[in-house]
A tleap script that builds the chain and sets N, CA, C and O, in Angstrom:
source leaprc.protein.ff14SB
mol = sequence {
  NMET LEU LEU LEU ASN PHE LEU ILE LEU PHE
  SER VAL ILE ASP ILE VAL GLY SER LEU PRO
  VAL ILE LEU ASP LEU LYS THR LYS GLY PHE
  THR ILE GLU PRO LEU LYS ALA SER LEU VAL
  SER LEU VAL ILE MET ILE ALA PHE LEU PHE
  ILE GLY LYS GLU VAL LEU LYS LEU PHE GLY
  VAL ASP VAL GLN SER PHE ALA VAL ALA GLY
  SER ILE ILE LEU PHE LEU ILE GLY LEU GLU
  MET ILE LEU GLY VAL THR ILE PHE LYS ASP
  ASP ARG CLYS
}
set mol.1.N position { -3.155 -14.823 16.604 }
set mol.1.CA position { -2.072 -13.949 15.599 }
set mol.1.C position { -2.549 -14.052 14.174 }
set mol.1.O position { -2.066 -13.289 13.338 }
set mol.2.N position { -3.696 -15.166 13.745 }
set mol.2.CA position { -3.971 -14.778 12.281 }
set mol.2.C position { -4.745 -13.611 12.177 }
set mol.2.O position { -4.431 -12.906 11.218 }
set mol.3.N position { -6.005 -13.044 13.137 }
set mol.3.CA position { -6.446 -11.718 13.421 }
set mol.3.C position { -5.566 -10.739 13.656 }
set mol.3.O position { -5.973 -9.676 13.188 }
set mol.4.N position { -4.482 -10.652 14.212 }
set mol.4.CA position { -3.781 -9.558 14.322 }
set mol.4.C position { -3.049 -8.756 12.880 }
set mol.4.O position { -2.989 -7.655 12.332 }
set mol.5.N position { -2.588 -10.109 12.745 }
set mol.5.CA position { -1.803 -9.764 11.527 }
set mol.5.C position { -2.645 -9.343 10.035 }
set mol.5.O position { -2.304 -8.544 9.162 }
set mol.6.N position { -4.076 -10.367 10.148 }
set mol.6.CA position { -4.795 -9.544 9.086 }
set mol.6.C position { -5.150 -8.235 9.730 }
set mol.6.O position { -5.656 -7.529 8.859 }
set mol.7.N position { -5.104 -7.617 10.867 }
set mol.7.CA position { -5.716 -6.314 11.239 }
set mol.7.C position { -4.494 -5.064 10.767 }
set mol.7.O position { -4.682 -3.876 10.506 }
set mol.8.N position { -3.253 -5.841 10.782 }
set mol.8.CA position { -2.038 -4.943 10.453 }
set mol.8.C position { -1.935 -5.004 8.678 }
set mol.8.O position { -1.504 -4.016 8.083 }
set mol.9.N position { -2.254 -5.918 8.117 }
set mol.9.CA position { -2.257 -5.379 6.875 }
set mol.9.C position { -3.495 -4.528 6.207 }
set mol.9.O position { -3.584 -3.713 5.288 }
set mol.10.N position { -4.216 -5.010 6.947 }
set mol.10.CA position { -6.027 -4.410 6.354 }
set mol.10.C position { -5.540 -3.019 6.760 }
set mol.10.O position { -6.112 -2.231 6.006 }
set mol.11.N position { -4.659 -2.284 7.696 }
set mol.11.CA position { -4.906 -0.866 7.926 }
set mol.11.C position { -3.646 -0.513 7.190 }
set mol.11.O position { -3.630 0.689 6.925 }
set mol.12.N position { -2.648 -1.124 6.797 }
set mol.12.CA position { -1.918 -0.885 6.222 }
set mol.12.C position { -2.305 -0.708 4.904 }
set mol.12.O position { -1.757 0.174 4.243 }
set mol.13.N position { -3.027 -1.300 4.497 }
set mol.13.CA position { -3.775 -1.074 2.653 }
set mol.13.C position { -4.445 0.421 2.663 }
set mol.13.O position { -4.479 1.175 1.691 }
set mol.14.N position { -4.914 0.661 3.832 }
set mol.14.CA position { -5.511 1.792 3.935 }
set mol.14.C position { -6.853 2.387 2.615 }
set mol.14.O position { -6.476 2.929 1.576 }
set mol.15.N position { -7.912 2.225 2.826 }
set mol.15.CA position { -8.840 1.835 2.511 }
set mol.15.C position { -9.384 3.507 1.752 }
set mol.15.O position { -9.482 3.866 0.579 }
set mol.16.N position { -9.633 4.185 3.009 }
set mol.16.CA position { -10.401 5.697 2.996 }
set mol.16.C position { -9.038 6.393 2.346 }
set mol.16.O position { -9.424 7.155 1.460 }
set mol.17.N position { -7.816 6.415 2.435 }
set mol.17.CA position { -6.377 6.689 1.913 }
set mol.17.C position { -6.612 6.694 0.458 }
set mol.17.O position { -6.522 7.770 -0.133 }
set mol.18.N position { -6.805 5.978 0.028 }
set mol.18.CA position { -6.485 5.242 -1.537 }
set mol.18.C position { -7.784 5.992 -2.211 }
set mol.18.O position { -7.566 6.442 -3.336 }
set mol.19.N position { -9.119 6.191 -1.674 }
set mol.19.CA position { -9.735 6.955 -2.286 }
set mol.19.C position { -9.421 8.117 -3.646 }
set mol.19.O position { -9.632 8.179 -4.857 }
set mol.20.N position { -8.857 8.852 -2.685 }
set mol.20.CA position { -8.664 9.935 -4.367 }
set mol.20.C position { -7.806 9.403 -5.207 }
set mol.20.O position { -8.058 9.792 -6.348 }
set mol.21.N position { -6.824 8.627 -5.158 }
set mol.21.CA position { -6.231 7.810 -6.103 }
set mol.21.C position { -7.270 7.104 -7.327 }
set mol.21.O position { -7.355 7.525 -8.481 }
set mol.22.N position { -7.948 6.050 -6.814 }
set mol.22.CA position { -9.553 5.554 -7.165 }
set mol.22.C position { -10.209 6.840 -8.127 }
set mol.22.O position { -10.297 6.896 -9.354 }
set mol.23.N position { -10.540 7.625 -7.314 }
set mol.23.CA position { -11.157 8.712 -8.180 }
set mol.23.C position { -10.840 9.673 -8.849 }
set mol.23.O position { -11.674 10.465 -9.289 }
set mol.24.N position { -9.220 9.802 -9.101 }
set mol.24.CA position { -8.500 10.222 -10.022 }
set mol.24.C position { -8.391 9.499 -11.203 }
set mol.24.O position { -8.412 9.982 -12.335 }
set mol.25.N position { -8.229 7.880 -10.795 }
set mol.25.CA position { -8.150 7.282 -12.348 }
set mol.25.C position { -9.694 7.359 -12.944 }
set mol.25.O position { -9.977 7.676 -14.100 }
set mol.26.N position { -10.549 7.031 -11.988 }
set mol.26.CA position { -12.054 7.215 -12.738 }
set mol.26.C position { -12.167 8.373 -13.620 }
set mol.26.O position { -12.513 8.290 -14.799 }
set mol.27.N position { -11.751 9.867 -12.786 }
set mol.27.CA position { -11.878 11.209 -13.629 }
set mol.27.C position { -10.973 10.861 -15.375 }
set mol.27.O position { -11.331 11.455 -16.391 }
set mol.28.N position { -9.661 9.681 -15.371 }
set mol.28.CA position { -8.921 9.989 -16.335 }
set mol.28.C position { -9.473 8.830 -17.302 }
set mol.28.O position { -8.906 8.584 -18.367 }
set mol.29.N position { -10.446 8.234 -16.932 }
set mol.29.CA position { -11.359 7.524 -17.970 }
set mol.29.C position { -11.137 5.926 -17.894 }
set mol.29.O position { -11.381 5.161 -18.827 }
set mol.30.N position { -10.707 5.603 -16.817 }
set mol.30.CA position { -10.306 4.104 -16.607 }
set mol.30.C position { -11.455 3.424 -15.803 }
set mol.30.O position { -11.885 3.826 -14.722 }
set mol.31.N position { -11.932 2.214 -16.568 }
set mol.31.CA position { -13.012 1.660 -15.910 }
set mol.31.C position { -12.289 1.027 -14.186 }
set mol.31.O position { -11.145 0.656 -13.923 }
set mol.32.N position { -13.403 1.119 -13.385 }
set mol.32.CA position { -12.875 0.319 -12.277 }
set mol.32.C position { -14.025 -0.906 -12.105 }
set mol.32.O position { -15.242 -0.846 -12.280 }
set mol.33.N position { -13.236 -1.957 -11.726 }
set mol.33.CA position { -14.265 -2.893 -11.461 }
set mol.33.C position { -14.100 -3.499 -10.225 }
set mol.33.O position { -13.633 -4.636 -10.286 }
set mol.34.N position { -14.390 -2.999 -8.946 }
set mol.34.CA position { -14.697 -3.014 -7.656 }
set mol.34.C position { -14.471 -4.495 -6.944 }
set mol.34.O position { -13.641 -4.635 -6.047 }
set mol.35.N position { -15.410 -5.744 -7.502 }
set mol.35.CA position { -15.316 -6.887 -7.006 }
set mol.35.C position { -13.741 -7.471 -7.277 }
set mol.35.O position { -12.960 -7.858 -6.408 }
set mol.36.N position { -13.505 -7.416 -8.782 }
set mol.36.CA position { -11.925 -7.493 -9.024 }
set mol.36.C position { -11.172 -7.095 -8.312 }
set mol.36.O position { -10.543 -8.049 -7.856 }
set mol.37.N position { -10.893 -6.331 -7.982 }
set mol.37.CA position { -9.940 -5.476 -7.537 }
set mol.37.C position { -9.774 -5.699 -5.604 }
set mol.37.O position { -8.892 -5.429 -4.789 }
set mol.38.N position { -11.020 -6.269 -5.534 }
set mol.38.CA position { -11.202 -6.317 -3.896 }
set mol.38.C position { -10.756 -7.856 -3.729 }
set mol.38.O position { -10.360 -8.399 -2.698 }
set mol.39.N position { -10.909 -8.375 -4.915 }
set mol.39.CA position { -10.873 -10.258 -5.361 }
set mol.39.C position { -8.783 -10.265 -5.078 }
set mol.39.O position { -8.024 -10.928 -4.371 }
set mol.40.N position { -8.641 -9.350 -5.896 }
set mol.40.CA position { -6.793 -9.324 -6.357 }
set mol.40.C position { -6.293 -8.777 -5.025 }
set mol.40.O position { -5.388 -9.406 -4.478 }
set mol.41.N position { -6.811 -7.594 -4.390 }
set mol.41.CA position { -6.209 -7.233 -3.356 }
set mol.41.C position { -6.086 -8.053 -1.980 }
set mol.41.O position { -5.111 -8.028 -1.228 }
set mol.42.N position { -7.446 -8.893 -1.777 }
set mol.42.CA position { -7.338 -10.200 -0.850 }
set mol.42.C position { -6.385 -10.993 -1.288 }
set mol.42.O position { -5.285 -11.025 -0.736 }
set mol.43.N position { -6.653 -11.646 -2.212 }
set mol.43.CA position { -5.193 -12.730 -2.853 }
set mol.43.C position { -4.142 -12.385 -2.537 }
set mol.43.O position { -3.409 -13.101 -1.855 }
set mol.44.N position { -3.765 -11.047 -3.010 }
set mol.44.CA position { -2.038 -10.717 -2.638 }
set mol.44.C position { -1.986 -10.306 -0.931 }
set mol.44.O position { -0.852 -10.115 -0.492 }
set mol.45.N position { -2.829 -10.202 -0.219 }
set mol.45.CA position { -2.689 -9.782 1.284 }
set mol.45.C position { -2.558 -11.256 2.138 }
set mol.45.O position { -1.969 -11.533 3.183 }
set mol.46.N position { -3.283 -11.969 1.318 }
set mol.46.CA position { -3.205 -13.364 2.130 }
set mol.46.C position { -1.993 -14.027 1.437 }
set mol.46.O position { -1.949 -15.168 1.897 }
set mol.47.N position { -1.078 -13.871 0.626 }
set mol.47.CA position { -0.325 -14.361 -0.572 }
set mol.47.C position { 0.736 -13.846 0.771 }
set mol.47.O position { 0.929 -14.711 1.626 }
set mol.48.N position { 1.281 -12.756 0.936 }
set mol.48.CA position { 1.935 -12.055 1.736 }
set mol.48.C position { 2.284 -12.313 3.526 }
set mol.48.O position { 3.303 -12.110 4.187 }
set mol.49.N position { 0.770 -12.905 3.931 }
set mol.49.CA position { 0.380 -13.181 5.072 }
set mol.49.C position { 0.993 -14.085 5.660 }
set mol.49.O position { 1.450 -14.100 6.803 }
set mol.50.N position { 1.009 -15.269 4.434 }
set mol.50.CA position { 1.822 -16.439 4.703 }
set mol.50.C position { 3.598 -16.740 4.160 }
set mol.50.O position { 4.460 -17.416 4.722 }
set mol.51.N position { 3.656 -16.137 3.189 }
set mol.51.CA position { 4.925 -16.141 2.809 }
set mol.51.C position { 5.948 -14.573 2.598 }
set mol.51.O position { 6.930 -14.486 1.861 }
set mol.52.N position { 5.420 -13.547 3.397 }
set mol.52.CA position { 5.940 -12.477 3.288 }
set mol.52.C position { 7.244 -12.266 3.944 }
set mol.52.O position { 8.216 -11.659 3.493 }
set mol.53.N position { 7.052 -13.131 5.594 }
set mol.53.CA position { 8.688 -13.176 6.071 }
set mol.53.C position { 10.012 -13.961 5.292 }
set mol.53.O position { 11.206 -13.672 5.370 }
set mol.54.N position { 9.325 -15.097 4.486 }
set mol.54.CA position { 10.225 -15.660 3.895 }
set mol.54.C position { 10.871 -14.486 2.179 }
set mol.54.O position { 11.999 -14.555 1.691 }
set mol.55.N position { 9.920 -13.730 1.764 }
set mol.55.CA position { 10.331 -12.795 0.683 }
set mol.55.C position { 11.223 -11.936 1.323 }
set mol.55.O position { 12.244 -11.679 0.686 }
set mol.56.N position { 11.095 -11.427 2.427 }
set mol.56.CA position { 12.001 -10.563 3.415 }
set mol.56.C position { 13.025 -11.079 3.425 }
set mol.56.O position { 13.949 -10.336 3.095 }
set mol.57.N position { 13.369 -12.396 3.748 }
set mol.57.CA position { 14.616 -12.959 4.035 }
set mol.57.C position { 15.285 -13.268 2.792 }
set mol.57.O position { 16.507 -13.384 2.872 }
set mol.58.N position { 14.687 -13.443 1.538 }
set mol.58.CA position { 15.132 -13.549 0.644 }
set mol.58.C position { 16.187 -12.307 0.257 }
set mol.58.O position { 17.390 -12.517 0.100 }
set mol.59.N position { 15.552 -10.938 0.121 }
set mol.59.CA position { 16.372 -10.086 -0.027 }
set mol.59.C position { 16.982 -9.699 1.122 }
set mol.59.O position { 17.543 -8.607 1.029 }
set mol.60.N position { 17.064 -10.311 2.315 }
set mol.60.CA position { 18.094 -10.096 2.997 }
set mol.60.C position { 17.387 -8.913 4.468 }
set mol.60.O position { 18.048 -8.342 5.335 }
set mol.61.N position { 16.119 -8.899 4.290 }
set mol.61.CA position { 15.808 -7.678 5.326 }
set mol.61.C position { 14.716 -8.257 6.333 }
set mol.61.O position { 13.906 -9.121 5.994 }
set mol.62.N position { 14.792 -7.548 7.927 }
set mol.62.CA position { 14.192 -8.359 8.616 }
set mol.62.C position { 12.375 -7.533 8.692 }
set mol.62.O position { 11.893 -6.748 7.875 }
set mol.63.N position { 11.848 -7.993 9.752 }
set mol.63.CA position { 10.652 -7.107 9.156 }
set mol.63.C position { 10.264 -5.718 10.281 }
set mol.63.O position { 9.208 -5.086 10.257 }
set mol.64.N position { 11.615 -5.438 11.378 }
set mol.64.CA position { 11.276 -4.229 11.726 }
set mol.64.C position { 11.970 -3.614 10.825 }
set mol.64.O position { 11.353 -2.615 10.454 }
set mol.65.N position { 12.805 -3.720 10.381 }
set mol.65.CA position { 13.416 -2.649 9.323 }
set mol.65.C position { 12.295 -2.301 8.009 }
set mol.65.O position { 11.920 -1.205 7.593 }
set mol.66.N position { 12.062 -3.203 7.711 }
set mol.66.CA position { 10.886 -3.232 6.968 }
set mol.66.C position { 9.548 -1.946 7.170 }
set mol.66.O position { 8.896 -1.235 6.406 }
set mol.67.N position { 9.627 -2.168 8.637 }
set mol.67.CA position { 8.393 -1.635 9.328 }
set mol.67.C position { 8.836 -0.103 9.048 }
set mol.67.O position { 8.271 0.728 8.337 }
set mol.68.N position { 10.008 0.021 9.813 }
set mol.68.CA position { 10.594 1.158 9.507 }
set mol.68.C position { 10.476 2.283 8.542 }
set mol.68.O position { 10.153 3.462 8.692 }
set mol.69.N position { 10.905 1.434 7.296 }
set mol.69.CA position { 11.103 2.059 5.864 }
set mol.69.C position { 10.044 2.665 5.433 }
set mol.69.O position { 9.913 3.824 5.041 }
set mol.70.N position { 8.565 1.001 5.617 }
set mol.70.CA position { 7.548 1.610 4.923 }
set mol.70.C position { 6.898 3.039 5.970 }
set mol.70.O position { 6.062 3.806 5.493 }
set mol.71.N position { 7.333 3.179 7.135 }
set mol.71.CA position { 7.019 4.251 7.612 }
set mol.71.C position { 7.185 5.470 7.520 }
set mol.71.O position { 6.393 6.354 7.848 }
set mol.72.N position { 8.318 5.584 7.027 }
set mol.72.CA position { 9.256 6.495 6.410 }
set mol.72.C position { 8.545 7.120 5.754 }
set mol.72.O position { 8.020 8.220 5.930 }
set mol.73.N position { 8.492 6.041 4.545 }
set mol.73.CA position { 7.965 6.566 3.099 }
set mol.73.C position { 6.173 6.956 3.407 }
set mol.73.O position { 5.765 7.626 2.458 }
set mol.74.N position { 5.287 6.759 4.243 }
set mol.74.CA position { 3.658 7.302 4.591 }
set mol.74.C position { 4.086 8.170 4.998 }
set mol.74.O position { 3.402 9.064 4.500 }
set mol.75.N position { 5.076 8.788 5.847 }
set mol.75.CA position { 5.443 9.918 6.369 }
set mol.75.C position { 5.797 10.757 5.212 }
set mol.75.O position { 5.300 11.827 4.862 }
set mol.76.N position { 6.681 10.117 4.720 }
set mol.76.CA position { 7.048 11.639 3.330 }
set mol.76.C position { 5.537 11.723 2.477 }
set mol.76.O position { 5.012 12.796 2.182 }
set mol.77.N position { 5.047 10.591 2.199 }
set mol.77.CA position { 3.440 10.450 1.310 }
set mol.77.C position { 2.717 11.411 2.077 }
set mol.77.O position { 1.892 12.092 1.467 }
set mol.78.N position { 2.873 11.595 3.313 }
set mol.78.CA position { 1.958 12.147 4.144 }
set mol.78.C position { 2.420 13.828 4.030 }
set mol.78.O position { 1.606 14.740 3.886 }
set mol.79.N position { 3.495 13.955 4.103 }
set mol.79.CA position { 3.796 15.605 3.926 }
set mol.79.C position { 3.631 16.144 2.448 }
set mol.79.O position { 3.230 17.285 2.219 }
set mol.80.N position { 3.885 15.464 1.711 }
set mol.80.CA position { 3.757 15.792 0.145 }
set mol.80.C position { 2.090 16.019 0.066 }
set mol.80.O position { 1.699 16.797 -0.804 }
set mol.81.N position { 1.271 15.492 0.777 }
set mol.81.CA position { -0.276 15.393 0.796 }
set mol.81.C position { -0.780 16.949 1.561 }
set mol.81.O position { -1.502 17.805 1.051 }
set mol.82.N position { -0.281 16.965 2.624 }
set mol.82.CA position { -0.506 18.004 3.796 }
set mol.82.C position { 0.199 19.437 3.166 }
set mol.82.O position { -0.468 20.470 3.117 }
set mol.83.N position { 1.455 19.392 2.745 }
set mol.83.CA position { 2.263 20.698 2.101 }
set mol.83.C position { 1.939 20.788 0.803 }
set mol.83.O position { 2.176 21.852 0.232 }
set mol.84.N position { 1.500 19.996 0.276 }
set mol.84.CA position { 1.470 20.435 -1.412 }
set mol.84.C position { 2.933 20.348 -2.346 }
set mol.84.O position { 3.201 20.585 -3.523 }
set mol.85.N position { 3.605 19.942 -1.322 }
set mol.85.CA position { 4.730 19.670 -1.990 }
set mol.85.C position { 5.071 18.452 -2.714 }
set mol.85.O position { 4.346 17.461 -2.630 }
set mol.86.N position { 6.342 18.468 -3.560 }
set mol.86.CA position { 6.643 17.473 -4.489 }
set mol.86.C position { 7.988 16.515 -3.794 }
set mol.86.O position { 9.047 17.143 -3.765 }
set mol.87.N position { 8.038 15.331 -3.336 }
set mol.87.CA position { 9.157 15.051 -2.767 }
set mol.87.C position { 9.604 13.895 -3.561 }
set mol.87.O position { 10.755 13.784 -3.985 }
set mol.88.N position { 8.624 13.001 -3.759 }
set mol.88.CA position { 8.711 12.111 -4.946 }
set mol.88.C position { 8.445 12.800 -6.462 }
set mol.88.O position { 7.417 13.321 -6.894 }
set mol.89.N position { 9.956 12.577 -7.205 }
set mol.89.CA position { 9.287 12.687 -8.542 }
set mol.89.C position { 8.364 12.012 -9.648 }
set mol.89.O position { 8.287 10.831 -9.986 }
set mol.90.N position { 7.628 13.236 -10.144 }
set mol.90.CA position { 6.407 12.584 -10.849 }
set mol.90.C position { 6.713 12.358 -12.535 }
set mol.90.O position { 6.563 13.404 -13.166 }
set mol.91.N position { 6.926 11.726 -12.975 }
set mol.91.CA position { 7.553 11.523 -14.622 }
set mol.91.C position { 6.685 11.862 -15.592 }
set mol.91.O position { 7.229 12.210 -16.640 }
set mol.92.N position { 5.458 11.871 -15.578 }
set mol.92.CA position { 4.188 11.982 -16.037 }
set mol.92.C position { 4.041 13.151 -16.782 }
set mol.92.O position { 3.687 14.103 -16.087 }
set mol.93.N position { 4.236 13.458 -18.265 }
set mol.93.CA position { 4.225 14.944 -18.718 }
set mol.93.C position { 2.824 14.548 -19.753 }
set mol.93.O position { 2.301 15.422 -20.444 }
savepdb mol mol.pdb
quit
């Protein structure tokens, strides 16, 4: 069960999908420390593995509803990437 949850969280993080964001940050002059970022991500992932359901219960959301909402958001982000349209407003000027 622990391995199954780990694999689900690992796939949601989507390392390959995060590469454009990381490369964009690098071109804007930000320094990236991969070891520190990996360790922080690991700690967050393990924390949510054990306390994620309790956090969702605190907000009155069940896991299935959270999964559906997340899949809709990922679908809209994918549409933005494929179609080149802006669905989510970008406030940067």
